[in-house]
N, C-alpha and C positions, 0 to 999 in steps of 0.2 A: 416297626413297619416293614412289611415284606415288599421290597422293590419290585421283584418279579411279578407279584400280584397286580400292582399298579400297571406295570407296563403291559401285561397280557390283557387286562380289562381295557386299557386304553386303545390297544391295538385292535381288540375285537370290536369296540364301539366305533373305531374308525372304519372297519369293514361295514358295519350296519349303516353308517352315515352314508357311505359311497353307494351302497345298494339302493337306498331310498325306498319309497313305498307309493302305493296308489290306493285310493278308496273312493267309493261312490259319494256323490254329493246329496245331502238331504233336499227335499222338494220345497219345504218351508223357507222362504227367503230370509226371514228374521233369524231363525235357527241356523240357517247356513252362515250368515254373517258372524253370528256369535261363535259358531264352530271354527270358522276360518280365522278369526281373531285369537281364539284360544290356541289353534294349531300354529299360528305365526308368533306365539310367545307373548301375547298380550292379554292375559287373563282378566286384568282389570277392565279393559275396554270390552271384552266379551261379556262381562256380567250383566250389563243393562239389557243386551239383546236376548240373552237366555232367560232373564227375568220376564221380559216382555212376551217371549214365547210361552212360558208357563202361565202367565196371566191370560193369555187367549186360548190356551189349551191345557187346562189344569189337570186333566186326568192322564196325560202321557207321562210315563216314567222316565224316558230318555232325557228330555230337556231338564228335569229336575236332577238327574244324575250328573249331567254336564255342568250345570250350575254349581253343584257341590264340588266338581272337579276344578272349576274356575276359582272358587273361593279357596280351595286347597293350594293351588298353584300361585295364588295371590298371597299366600301365607296368612290367610284369615282362617286359622285352624278351627276355632270354635264354631264359626259360622258354617264351615264346610261340613263338620260333623252333624250339626243340626240340620242342615239341608238334606244330608244323606239319609237321615232318619225319616224324611218326608217321602222317600221313594217306597212305592207299594207295588210289589211284583206278585204275580199269581202264586199260590201255594206250590212249593216245589221248584220254582223257577231258580236258576242259579244266579248268584250275585253278579253285578255288572260294575259299571264305572263308579258307581256311588261308593263301592267298597274299595276301589283303588284311591278314591278321593280320601277316605277315612285313613288309608294307609299312609298317604302323603301328608295328611294333617298331623298324624301321629309322629312322623319324622320331624315336622316343624316344632312339635311340642316336645321333642327330645325323648320320644318313647319308641325307639327303633324295634324293640322286641314286639311291642304291640303292633307296629307297622307290618313286621314280617307276618304275624298271624293273619292280619286283614289280607295281605296280598297273597298269601298262600291259600286262603279260602277261595279266592278268585281262580287260582291255578288249579285247584282241585277239579274244577268243571271246565274251564276254558282250554281250548285245545292249543297246543304248544305252536301250532302254524297259524292260529287265528290272530288277527290284529290285536284283539284284547289280551290274548295270552302273551304275545311278543312284548307288548308295552309293559304288562305286569311284571314280566320277568326282569326287564330293565330296571323298573323301580324296586323290585325285590332285591336285586343285586346291590343298589344303592343303599337300601335299609340294612342289608347284612354288613356292608361296609361300615356304616354308622354304628352298628352293634359290635363291631370288632371282629365279625366272622369273615376275615378276608378270603380264606381258602373256600368257604362255602359260597361266597359271592362270585369267585371265579368259576366254581362249578356251575352256578346258575347261568352265567354268561355263556359257558361252553355248551350247556344244554340248550340254549337258545339258538346258537349257530353252529354247533359242533366244532368249536374252536380248539386249537391245540393248547395244551398247558404251558407251553414255552412261549414267552413273550416274543422272541425272535420269529418263532414259526407263525404266530398270529400276524405279525407284521409282514412276513413273507407272503402269507395268503392274501392280505390286503393288496399288497403290490401286485401280485399275480393277477388278482381280479381287475386292477386298473389297467395292466398291460394288455389284457385280453380284450378290453374295450376300446383301447387307444388306436386312432388311425396310425399306420406305420409311418415312420420318419422318411421323408423323401431322401433318395440317394443324393449325397453330396451336401445335404443341408447342414449348416453349421450354426453356431451361436447357442443362445441360452436354451432354446427348446430342445435341441438335440442332446445337449448335456443333461437337461432335466429328464429327458426320456430315458437316457442311458443309466442315470442315477436310480430311477424307479425300477428299471430292469435289473440293476445290480441288487437292489433289495429283494426283488422277486427270485433271484438266484441265490439268495442267502449270503450275498457278499457285502456285508454290512460296512466293513472298512472302506473299500472303494466308493460305495454309495455315499457314505458320509463325506468323503473327500470332494466328490463332485457336487454335493449339495452345498457344502461350505464354499466352494469356489463360485457357485452361483450367487450365494448370499453376499459374498464380499464384493462381487462385481455388479451386484444389483441387477442380474439378468434373469433370474429364475421367477417363476410364479410366486405369489404370496405364500402358498402352503409349503414352501421349501422349509420355513421355520418349524412348522408342524412335523415334517419328516425328520428334521434334525432332533427335535425333542424326542420323538418316538424311538429313533435309533439309540439316543443316549439312555432312554429308559430300557431298551432291550439289553444294554451293556450293564444295567443296574446302577447307573449314575442317577440316583434320585434327585439330589439337589440341582444338578445341572439341567435335567430334564424338566423339572418343575419351573425353574427359572425361564428357560427357553419357551415352555408352553404358556406361561404367564405373559410373556412378551408377545407371543403370537395372538393372544387374546385382543391385543390392540393393533392387529395388522390392518393394513388399508384395505385389504380385499375382503369384502363381505363373506364369501364362502370360506375362506381360510380363517377369518375371525369366527365365524360361526362354529366351525369344526373345532377350533382351539378351545372356544368357551365350553362346548359340550364335553370335550375331554377334561377340561379343567374342573368341571362339575364333579368328575370321578375323584379328582385330587381333593377337592373340598369334602367329599364324603369320607375319604381316608383320614383326612384331618378333623373329622367330627365337627363339620360346620354346615348343618343342614340348610340354613337360610342362604348362605352363600352358594351352596350346591345348586338350589333351585334357581337362584339368580343367574348363575352362569349357564345353566341349561336353557333357560328362557332367552337369555341373551343370544345364545347360539341359535335358538329356532328363529329369532327375529333376523339375525344376520344371514341366515341360510335361505330366508325367504320361503319358509315352509307353507306359507298361506297359498302357494301355488299348488301344493298337493296336501290338502287338509288331512290332519291326523286324528283330531278328536271329532269325528262326525258319525252320524248313525244313519241307518237305513230309515226311510220315512216311517214314522210310527204307525202301527196298526190301531185302530179303535179298540179301546178296552175300558172297563169300568174301574179299573184300579191303576212303570219306568223305564284318555285319559287322561309322558312322559313322553306316550307318544303316539296311539293308533286306535281306530274304532270302526266297526262296521255299522 
């Protein structure tokens, strides 16, 4: 196992989680509710709403694609594949979320090579900056990890966000992005917040040693935000200390703060992929979505479908 690969992937996904996303809401209320539940990490709850949408609008391909995605994320691989086969697009139209669903289902069935092929088909036509393309690259990186292609997975993540190959550099970029958004600490302010801010600033400056000391002091005094544990896990990973980083990240998955718990779970999904545990991978990714409250900015949603006679991890237009 390549520790640097885990660390850089985790740091890169940390950056993506901080950045967030926005997407338009569909006009159909039933489909919107199903999309929101799916984005919130509750595919099982989303399935009845999406099925109802299909019953009332059987010719629309997008609700069928979303239902296939919901089945895949609910780890009902066979049903996901069968549902995806019901999607009918115009001749020459590029593949959509139904193909992403097939890729996720293949991961659940422990066929990561087939998953890669499905997801690569989507990337052949989806723009790298599109919501479909971004989400597909995230799932593709996980499929590559499951297939043992760790270097290729890292390249996929870098292609998505232009991340550095070095774990510490990716973590520095993440911290720098946070520092740029943070309100400046008031002059003379003391206590946990100022120490936390200085720790993040130290990471942004590439000073991992001082940053680690400050985060540790916050953790010991129970003064810092809940994501202190996530920062410490990522710093350990940047040093190549895989066992310690894994243990700390697993503990952070049980953090009392929903945002920190959500982030830790999504990062631990990467760990599960590295450990060839696809079911646990999806379980942690969905747990992360639920804790992060992603239903506030739905990811798996579509534009209102246009009338036609004949149709993801993380995003949809």
